[in-house]
Structures are given as structure tokens and as C-alpha cells.
TIDREN-97536 format. One record per residue (C-alpha): residue in one letter; x, y, z; residue number from 1. Coordinates in steps of 0.25 Angstrom, whole numbers, plus 5000, padded with zeros to 4 digits. Layout:
residues N
(site "a" (X Y Z) NUM)
...
//
This chain:
residues 293
(site "m" (5089 5057 4912) 1)
(site "k" (5086 5060 4927) 2)
(site "i" (5073 5064 4933) 3)
(site "l" (5071 5066 4948) 4)
(site "g" (5085 5059 4950) 5)
(site "l" (5081 5047 4942) 6)
(site "s" (5088 5043 4929) 7)
(site "f" (5080 5039 4917) 8)
(site "q" (5085 5034 4903) 9)
(site "s" (5075 5042 4896) 10)
(site "l" (5062 5050 4897) 11)
(site "e" (5054 5037 4893) 12)
(site "k" (5060 5030 4905) 13)
(site "f" (5056 5041 4914) 14)
(site "e" (5042 5041 4909) 15)
(site "i" (5041 5026 4912) 16)
(site "f" (5046 5028 4926) 17)
(site "r" (5036 5040 4928) 18)
(site "n" (5024 5031 4923) 19)
(site "t" (5028 5020 4932) 20)
(site "i" (5029 5029 4944) 21)
(site "g" (5015 5034 4940) 22)
(site "i" (5009 5020 4939) 23)
(site "l" (5015 5016 4953) 24)
(site "n" (5010 5028 4959) 25)
(site "k" (4996 5025 4953) 26)
(site "m" (4997 5011 4958) 27)
(site "a" (5000 5016 4972) 28)
(site "t" (4987 5023 4973) 29)
(site "e" (4978 5012 4968) 30)
(site "v" (4967 5010 4978) 31)
(site "y" (4957 5001 4972) 32)
(site "r" (4956 4992 4960) 33)
(site "l" (4943 4986 4955) 34)
(site "s" (4946 4971 4951) 35)
(site "g" (4936 4971 4940) 36)
(site "g" (4940 4984 4934) 37)
(site "l" (4930 4994 4928) 38)
(site "l" (4921 4994 4915) 39)
(site "e" (4914 5006 4909) 40)
(site "a" (4899 5006 4909) 41)
(site "i" (4887 5015 4906) 42)
(site "v" (4876 5016 4916) 43)
(site "v" (4862 5012 4909) 44)
(site "a" (4853 5014 4921) 45)
(site "r" (4854 5015 4936) 46)
(site "p" (4846 5008 4942) 47)
(site "a" (4847 4996 4933) 48)
(site "l" (4834 4993 4927) 49)
(site "s" (4834 4978 4931) 50)
(site "p" (4837 4975 4942) 51)
(site "k" (4833 4989 4947) 52)
(site "s" (4843 4994 4958) 53)
(site "p" (4850 5007 4961) 54)
(site "y" (4862 4999 4963) 55)
(site "l" (4862 4993 4949) 56)
(site "a" (4864 5000 4935) 57)
(site "d" (4862 4996 4921) 58)
(site "i" (4875 4998 4913) 59)
(site "m" (4881 4996 4899) 60)
(site "i" (4895 4990 4899) 61)
(site "n" (4902 4987 4886) 62)
(site "g" (4888 4987 4879) 63)
(site "i" (4882 4977 4888) 64)
(site "e" (4871 4981 4899) 65)
(site "a" (4874 4977 4913) 66)
(site "i" (4870 4980 4927) 67)
(site "a" (4880 4986 4937) 68)
(site "h" (4880 4988 4952) 69)
(site "t" (4880 5003 4956) 70)
(site "p" (4885 5003 4971) 71)
(site "a" (4885 5019 4970) 72)
(site "l" (4871 5019 4964) 73)
(site "g" (4870 5030 4954) 74)
(site "c" (4881 5039 4961) 75)
(site "h" (4874 5052 4958) 76)
(site "g" (4873 5049 4943) 77)
(site "l" (4887 5042 4941) 78)
(site "v" (4879 5029 4939) 79)
(site "s" (4868 5033 4930) 80)
(site "a" (4863 5030 4916) 81)
(site "g" (4873 5034 4905) 82)
(site "r" (4884 5036 4915) 83)
(site "k" (4898 5029 4913) 84)
(site "v" (4902 5020 4925) 85)
(site "l" (4913 5010 4928) 86)
(site "v" (4909 4996 4932) 87)
(site "s" (4916 4983 4937) 88)
(site "p" (4911 4969 4935) 89)
(site "r" (4905 4962 4946) 90)
(site "s" (4903 4947 4949) 91)
(site "g" (4892 4940 4957) 92)
(site "e" (4877 4940 4957) 93)
(site "g" (4868 4951 4954) 94)
(site "a" (4863 4959 4943) 95)
(site "s" (4875 4969 4942) 96)
(site "k" (4888 4964 4934) 97)
(site "y" (4895 4977 4937) 98)
(site "v" (4898 4987 4948) 99)
(site "v" (4899 5002 4945) 100)
(site "y" (4912 5008 4951) 101)
(site "c" (4914 5021 4944) 102)
(site "g" (4906 5032 4937) 103)
(site "f" (4911 5044 4929) 104)
(site "d" (4910 5059 4931) 105)
(site "e" (4904 5064 4918) 106)
(site "e" (4911 5078 4919) 107)
(site "t" (4925 5074 4923) 108)
(site "g" (4925 5059 4918) 109)
(site "a" (4931 5055 4931) 110)
(site "i" (4929 5040 4936) 111)
(site "i" (4921 5040 4949) 112)
(site "g" (4922 5028 4958) 113)
(site "i" (4908 5027 4964) 114)
(site "h" (4907 5013 4970) 115)
(site "p" (4904 5017 4985) 116)
(site "t" (4911 5005 4992) 117)
(site "i" (4924 5006 4984) 118)
(site "s" (4927 5019 4990) 119)
(site "n" (4930 5012 5003) 120)
(site "v" (4940 5002 4997) 121)
(site "i" (4947 5013 4990) 122)
(site "v" (4949 5021 5003) 123)
(site "s" (4953 5009 5010) 124)
(site "n" (4964 5006 5000) 125)
(site "i" (4968 5021 5000) 126)
(site "i" (4970 5020 5015) 127)
(site "t" (4977 5007 5016) 128)
(site "r" (4987 5011 5004) 129)
(site "g" (4991 5023 5012) 130)
(site "l" (4986 5033 5003) 131)
(site "i" (4979 5041 5014) 132)
(site "l" (4977 5040 5029) 133)
(site "h" (4991 5034 5032) 134)
(site "g" (4993 5026 5045) 135)
(site "l" (4980 5020 5046) 136)
(site "s" (4979 5005 5050) 137)
(site "d" (4969 4994 5051) 138)
(site "l" (4959 5000 5041) 139)
(site "r" (4945 4993 5042) 140)
(site "s" (4932 4994 5035) 141)
(site "e" (4918 4997 5040) 142)
(site "v" (4921 5000 5054) 143)
(site "t" (4910 5006 5064) 144)
(site "c" (4912 5017 5074) 145)
(site "e" (4902 5025 5081) 146)
(site "d" (4890 5017 5074) 147)
(site "c" (4896 5021 5061) 148)
(site "r" (4903 5012 5051) 149)
(site "f" (4915 5018 5044) 150)
(site "d" (4922 5013 5031) 151)
(site "f" (4935 5011 5038) 152)
(site "a" (4942 5011 5051) 153)
(site "a" (4957 5011 5054) 154)
(site "t" (4968 5014 5064) 155)
(site "d" (4977 5025 5066) 156)
(site "c" (4988 5025 5077) 157)
(site "g" (4978 5016 5085) 158)
(site "y" (4966 5025 5083) 159)
(site "p" (4954 5022 5075) 160)
(site "v" (4951 5028 5061) 161)
(site "y" (4937 5029 5055) 162)
(site "i" (4936 5031 5040) 163)
(site "e" (4924 5034 5032) 164)
(site "v" (4924 5034 5016) 165)
(site "k" (4914 5041 5007) 166)
(site "n" (4914 5039 4992) 167)
(site "v" (4913 5053 4984) 168)
(site "p" (4910 5050 4969) 169)
(site "i" (4901 5062 4966) 170)
(site "a" (4908 5075 4962) 171)
(site "d" (4904 5089 4957) 172)
(site "i" (4909 5103 4955) 173)
(site "v" (4899 5108 4965) 174)
(site "d" (4892 5103 4977) 175)
(site "c" (4878 5107 4976) 176)
(site "k" (4864 5102 4973) 177)
(site "p" (4862 5097 4958) 178)
(site "s" (4852 5108 4956) 179)
(site "l" (4863 5119 4958) 180)
(site "r" (4875 5112 4951) 181)
(site "e" (4874 5119 4938) 182)
(site "r" (4872 5133 4944) 183)
(site "l" (4884 5131 4953) 184)
(site "l" (4893 5126 4942) 185)
(site "g" (4889 5139 4934) 186)
(site "l" (4893 5147 4946) 187)
(site "l" (4907 5141 4946) 188)
(site "g" (4910 5147 4932) 189)
(site "s" (4917 5140 4920) 190)
(site "d" (4930 5145 4925) 191)
(site "q" (4929 5138 4939) 192)
(site "p" (4936 5125 4940) 193)
(site "k" (4926 5114 4941) 194)
(site "k" (4932 5103 4949) 195)
(site "k" (4923 5092 4955) 196)
(site "m" (4923 5088 4969) 197)
(site "a" (4918 5075 4975) 198)
(site "i" (4906 5077 4983) 199)
(site "f" (4901 5070 4996) 200)
(site "p" (4890 5067 4999) 201)
(site "h" (4883 5068 4986) 202)
(site "g" (4868 5065 4985) 203)
(site "d" (4854 5069 4986) 204)
(site "k" (4853 5075 5000) 205)
(site "r" (4840 5076 5008) 206)
(site "q" (4835 5090 5012) 207)
(site "e" (4840 5086 5026) 208)
(site "g" (4851 5076 5030) 209)
(site "t" (4863 5071 5022) 210)
(site "v" (4866 5063 5010) 211)
(site "s" (4871 5051 5018) 212)
(site "e" (4868 5049 5033) 213)
(site "r" (4878 5038 5033) 214)
(site "a" (4889 5047 5028) 215)
(site "l" (4885 5058 5038) 216)
(site "k" (4886 5048 5049) 217)
(site "h" (4900 5043 5045) 218)
(site "v" (4906 5057 5046) 219)
(site "q" (4898 5061 5059) 220)
(site "t" (4903 5048 5065) 221)
(site "l" (4918 5051 5061) 222)
(site "k" (4917 5064 5067) 223)
(site "t" (4911 5058 5080) 224)
(site "i" (4923 5048 5081) 225)
(site "v" (4934 5058 5078) 226)
(site "s" (4928 5068 5088) 227)
(site "r" (4929 5058 5100) 228)
(site "g" (4944 5062 5100) 229)
(site "s" (4949 5048 5103) 230)
(site "g" (4958 5047 5091) 231)
(site "e" (4950 5041 5081) 232)
(site "r" (4952 5046 5067) 233)
(site "c" (4940 5048 5057) 234)
(site "i" (4942 5049 5042) 235)
(site "m" (4931 5053 5031) 236)
(site "i" (4936 5049 5017) 237)
(site "y" (4929 5054 5005) 238)
(site "l" (4933 5046 4992) 239)
(site "t" (4930 5051 4978) 240)
(site "q" (4933 5041 4968) 241)
(site "r" (4936 5051 4957) 242)
(site "t" (4948 5060 4953) 243)
(site "d" (4940 5072 4948) 244)
(site "c" (4938 5079 4962) 245)
(site "d" (4948 5085 4971) 246)
(site "i" (4938 5088 4982) 247)
(site "i" (4928 5080 4990) 248)
(site "k" (4916 5089 4994) 249)
(site "i" (4907 5086 5006) 250)
(site "s" (4894 5091 5000) 251)
(site "e" (4888 5103 5005) 252)
(site "l" (4874 5098 5001) 253)
(site "d" (4875 5088 5013) 254)
(site "t" (4877 5098 5024) 255)
(site "l" (4876 5088 5035) 256)
(site "y" (4887 5079 5029) 257)
(site "r" (4896 5090 5025) 258)
(site "n" (4895 5096 5039) 259)
(site "a" (4897 5083 5046) 260)
(site "v" (4910 5081 5037) 261)
(site "l" (4915 5095 5041) 262)
(site "e" (4913 5093 5055) 263)
(site "a" (4919 5079 5055) 264)
(site "r" (4932 5085 5049) 265)
(site "e" (4932 5096 5059) 266)
(site "a" (4931 5085 5070) 267)
(site "g" (4943 5078 5064) 268)
(site "v" (4937 5068 5054) 269)
(site "e" (4947 5067 5042) 270)
(site "v" (4941 5069 5029) 271)
(site "i" (4948 5064 5017) 272)
(site "g" (4945 5065 5002) 273)
(site "l" (4951 5054 4992) 274)
(site "s" (4950 5053 4977) 275)
(site "v" (4953 5040 4969) 276)
(site "e" (4954 5037 4954) 277)
(site "w" (4946 5026 4947) 278)
(site "t" (4951 5021 4934) 279)
(site "k" (4943 5013 4924) 280)
(site "d" (4951 5001 4927) 281)
(site "g" (4945 5001 4941) 282)
(site "v" (4957 5005 4949) 283)
(site "v" (4956 5016 4959) 284)
(site "y" (4968 5026 4962) 285)
(site "f" (4970 5035 4974) 286)
(site "n" (4969 5049 4968) 287)
(site "k" (4971 5059 4980) 288)
(site "q" (4966 5064 4993) 289)
(site "i" (4956 5076 4991) 290)
(site "e" (4950 5087 4999) 291)
(site "v" (4936 5085 5006) 292)
(site "i" (4929 5098 5007) 293)
//
């Protein structure tokens, strides 16, 4: 039997070949592996009852109560009482014996990476493994320019490159205030596709100002640098650690930040959206590059 010019003794041999290629392709896109693996747990309370801290949660794991560190705090309800999470054991001193790395979307069932600092490690691996931004060299972390510290800097043909990364764990079908959500969903109609979009920034915005002054400063400074016209390259990367979204939306609820991103893009700042996939084994795979709107 010949398929695509290759000879196989049987269909079974071809299936083995195809599965092997699939495994190799998957291995090629591995961008992070948690050495301690992941365990499923249920959040009992956050903050933990004792010691009481917003960065700690009481969890139930294998029928045993324990305390977990929650670096993403409550992550807009993903780490709240009754919610399922994925944790990894931690060693060392302190009350917490686990760290929360992932939550779950109750509607889609998608695993969501929520640990805020892991996003930088993932993006670094995506770049260094040549999955995006080919040709960069000398990738470095935590670099300051124009009184602003960026996640990464690199070099491209002798010119500096500045890169800032934002983790985008929260997604919804609509981008609106919670009080308007049900009404807008009703206007969509039952026959309309209801695909979720990852939304950034997502939070309780003051009547005036922005959700995150720090995020606003990053994008404004990138615009300032690229507008000098001296060859620097500036890149804003939005990473969503979930696979149930094909779009990253810069929230219209934060008009200051959204306008800053649109103006920065117009000035020449590159805006890139990325999606990765977590497994329950603690392995992260590059999924795809997605649109930022």
C-alpha cells in the first residue's frame, strides 16, 4: 500500500506511522513542563481561614484538607469556594504545601493556566524554540528602558527589541459590565455562535482611570520608544493559557488602556496574541497565534 509516495505493509503500519508523527509534532511544541506534575483539588475557602491571607486558600485534595498558595489571588472567581483547580506540591517553609497553577472554565471545561509568572517562562520558551519572532538573539529578562521595566529585551540585526507580556486568563462571550451580561447574551439569540474571547484587562475599574496603571505605562512607553524612529522594535504579547478562545479582546470597558493599545499599534508597536494548552500532567503545548482586537 502506498500513501503520499510512502510504502506501508498494512493499514495498521500506516496508523502507527501517523500516530508517531503526531507525537513528534506535539513534542516539538512543548513549551513548559511542571516538574512536580498537577493534582486535582477543590477550593474550600479563599482567603484561607488560618492563616488568613488573600494569597492562601483552603483546599481539599484526595479527601485531605490542605493550604495552597494562590499567586493569582481569586482570579475573578476561578479560585473560589467550590471551584475545581489544579495544584502542584511545593517544598520549603510556610503554611502552604501546594501552589495553584490552573483553574477550569465551568461552561467549556477548558483548563486555564492562571499562575501569573509562568506566562513569562512560557513566552520565553516559545521565542527561544523558534515558534514566533524568528531571528531574535540575546533574549534577556527584566530590562529597563525609559524608566519602565519590560519582561524581555533582545536584539534583531543589531537593534534593540523590547517585549512585554500580559497573561489573559479570563474569557467571556461578551465584553461588558456584569450587570449587562445576561441582557446582551439574550440579544445574541440562541442561533448565534457563542465563542468565548479572552479579555484584557479584566477587573473592577474605577469610574475614572484604568484597571492597571502599570499595564498602561508599559504600552505607552513601548509607543514612545518605537516612535523615536531609531530602529528599536517594540512588541506587546498577550498570552492566554487556554484553548477555547480564538480572539483576545482589549476590553472596551477600560477605554484608557484600549486607546493606548490602538495608538501604540498605529505607531508601530507589534501586538501579538498567543494561545497555549495545559494538560492535567502539567505539560504546556504551544497551540497557535491568535488575533488581538
